[in-house]
N, C-alpha and C positions, 0 to 999 in steps of 0.2 A: 504493499500499499503505499502511500504520500506518506515516506516516516519524517514526516516532519510536524511538529508538536504547532498548534494553531487554533487559540482559544476563538473560534469562528461566531459566537453572538452571545449577548448578554442573556441574561435568564429570561430577561420580555420575551427572546425568539425572536429580536429582529435584529437585521443585519446591517450595520452602525459605521462600518468603515472599510475603505478599500482592502485592507488586509482582510477580512472576510469574506469578499468579494474575491478576493484571489484566490482564499484557498478551497471556496467552494467550487468555482471551476475549474482549480488545479485537481480535484478530487473526482468531477464529473469527465474530464479530459484526459484522465492517469491511463485507463484500459486501455484506450486507443492509441495512445503516443507511445506505453509501454510494448502494446501487441508488436508496433511496427517493431520498433527495435528488436524483438524477439526474430519476429519474420527474415528480418535482415542478417542477425543472427545464426540463424536457422543456413541460410542460402550463401554465406559467407563465413565459414566461423574462423578460417585465417585472420579476418582482417579487425577480430576480436580480442582470440586468446591470449596478445600479449600487452591487453589490458590487464591481466591476474592482479598484478603488485598492488594495482592501485583501487582495488574491491574495499580495501580494511582501511586505509586513509579517507576514501570518500566516505564508508559509515561515519566513521571519527566526525565527519564536517556536517554531516547532518544530525549526529546526538548533540554536537555544537551549538548547531540553529534551532534545536529542541529547545536546549539551556535557557537559548538567546529568546524566547518565546513565555519562558516559567514567570510568572510574576508571585508580587506577593500575596495579594488575593488568594492566589493558587494553594500557594503554603497555606494559609490562613484556613483555606476549603478543609484540607487536609486533618488539622488541629479540632476543625469544628463538627466534622460528618466523620468521624472514625469507623464506624460498625457500618452501615454501606461500601465504603472504600474497601474495607477489608475482607469484605465477604465478597467482592467483584477480585479484587487480588487473589484473594486464595484460591477462589473459585475457578480462576485461570490458569493458574499454576498449578492444581490437579486436575481440572475435568481435559483441558486440552492435550497432556501429556499422555494421563492413562486412555482418553478416547484414542489415541495413535495409538497405541500398543494395541487396544482392542480392533479398531480398522485394518493395522496390519495384520492382523493373524485371519481376519476374515475374507480378505483379499489377498491372501500368501505373496503379501510382499516381500522381496527380497531384502537381505539383512541391511543393505546399503539404502533402498529407499524405506525402511522401516527405521532405520538411525535419523536420516531425515526427516523422516514424519514427527518422530517424537522430539525431534531438534526443533521443529518447528512448532510443536505443541510447548515447549519448554521457554521460548524468548519471552520476553515482554510485550504489552500490548502495542499494538500499529497505532503510530499519533494519528492517522489520519481518522480514527474512530471520532476525533473528537469534531470532525466536520461531518460523519454520519450522524451521528447523535444528532448534533445542531438539524439536519436534513430529515431526522427522525422526530424532531420536535421532542427529542430527550432534554437530559440535563446536562448542559455543556460545562458548568463547573465541575460536577462530579465525574464528569469523563475524563477531564483536564487530570483532575487530582488520582486517577485510575492509573492511567498513563504514568503519569511521574512515579507513584509509588512503585507500580512493577517493573519501571526501566530502573530504578535505583538500586533494588534488592535484585535485581538480574544477575549482577558479578558474582554473587554468590551461590543463590537459590538455582540458575541455569545449570551450571556443571553439576549440582549436587543431583538434580534431576536426572540430567544423561549416566552420571555415573549409577543412579540407582536403578533405571530402566532400559539402558545399554548397554552397560558395563559386562552383563556378562556374555553379551554377544561379540563385543571388537572392545578393543582399547579406549581406553576415556582418560585424556589426558586434563582431569579435573583442573589441577594446579594450573597449569597452562591455559585452560579455557575463562578460569578466575580473573589473572592475570591479563590476559588477552580485553577480557569484558569490562575491566577496570580502564581498562588504558582508549577502548572505543565506545564507552558508553558512558562510566561514572565521570572520570577526568573530564571528558568533552559537556558534558550536562552539565557540570558546575563551576567550570570556565565559562560555559554560554549564561550560566545564570546570576555570576557572580558581574558580570559585563552589563546583565540587563537591569541590575539592581543601581548598580555604579553611573553608568549614561543610559538612562531609558530615554531620552529624548533622541539620541544619536540612530538608536537600536531601532527605533519605532520607523525610522524612515525606509528601513530597510527590511520590515516586517513582509510587504508583501512580496517580496522577490522571494521568501526564503520555501515556499511551497513548489515553484518552479526550478529551483535549486535544486532540490529534493528528485522532482521525476527525474532532471537530466541524470543525478548520481545514482537513481536505482534504474535506470533506466542502461546506464554502462553496466550493473551489477548484474543484472538482469542478460544484458546479451553476454557475456562473458562467462555466464553459467552454462547459456545455453549451446554456447559456440564450445563449450570445452566437454559438453555433454550432447554435441548433437546425435552420434551414431546410436547413444543408448535411449536416446526421449524419441527416436523412431520407432521404437522397441515398446519403452512401457510408457510414451506418454498419456494415455487414454488412461489406464490403471491408475497414473499416478491422479490425474483430473477427479477421478473418482472420489479417489482415498482422501484426498484433500477437500472434496465438496464435502462429502460427509461430516469428516471432522471440522470442519467451518457450521455445517446444519447444528451438529450436539452442542457447538460452543452458544450458538445463537439457542437455544432452546434449556440450555442445563442454565446461563447467563440470566435468562428471562425468569423462570421459574424460581432457582433459588432466591430473587431479589423478589418475587411475587408471596413464597413463600413466607418469607421475613417481614412481609406486608410492608414492604418499602413503594413510594407512590408509581402510578404508573410510568412516568419519565424516569425516573429512577430504573425500572426495569428495566425500561428500552436502554437504558444508557449500559446495563451491566451484561444485557445479551449481547449487544455490540462490542464492549469492552472484550469479553470471553472470547469473542469469536474470532477478532480481527489481531491478528499477530504483527509483529516486524518482520514481516517476510524478507525484505533485504537483510537485515541482520543475520536470521536464518541460513540464508544461503550462503553470508559470508564465514558465517561461524563453518557450515560444513565445508566448506570449500579449502577453509585453511586446518580445520582438524581431521577431515576424513576424505570423503572421495568425490569426485566430482556426481557422480550419481547422486549422492546424500543429497547434493544442493538441490535435484530436483523439486520436492517437495515447496520448498522457498519459492522456487523460481514461478512454479505453475502458482501459488499463491498469491503471489503480487500482483496477478490480473485476474484472479478469480475473487479474489477474498472483496476486491472493489466493485465486482458487479454485483455479488451478494449482497454486498449494504447497501449498494443504491437501491436494489430491489426492496431491499427488507425496510428502508426508507421510506418507501414510496408506497409499500403497502400498509405500514403502520401509523403515517401520518394521514390517512385518509379517516380514520376512525377517533380524531380528536384527541387531547392529551389526559 
């Protein structure tokens, strides 16, 4: 997804700024742009494979952009509404990786694809969820807080989940993953947050450009993954699409009903559904490329396109039913 954290709406649900409109347009245009990049990589893989060394630096830039968009009110939301935030984050890190194991067994996926699907379920929330939450008339402030918390805890939680669920079938360098996630996720996010606090007016001027920067970087990541596994994609592409789609659907159902059963408001239920179902797929692909195999990066690559489409469809359906 467009992994750029943007608070796209005020609590009233209105779009007020150029940043808001830019983020919404970026998310709606994202699947088309990224799909075009994937097709180019499929047709000419040799043009994109040299870009592999730039995947992780690109992801660091995205996470730095996310830090730039976190505000002090976002942090206050975490402090004032801990229960729904903890519910969403826990549900995300429990439901999505366990559903990956279930789906992989059900479809008979290879070890590499199983690892990739588990990794997709173990990374933090994708930050385009903030825009999807706005489009679905959800609770945008809650979405921002959930995304921020899941991202900040991921350097510890993601490697531990991978060690627990994938460690029996493959070697998992948990220590290496922790350090990589600290460098790729935590440090850039914190650096962006500090700069936002110290120079908020200057940062406000560049905020409308950040979603489009994310599209470019994620397009490079996806194209590089497709290029590296082009031959394998031809034989396993359909089953990966099915697996990622089922996992995504489970996320929507589990997220919504976990919030509903805990008596959250409708807007919060929609938001939790979106947060649980929406993963940082570019990060999953990048981590899979660095620590596992090109084939393991395919679920993340597929999710980059598919999750945007399902998120837009979900938003279109639920917004018709009011708040």
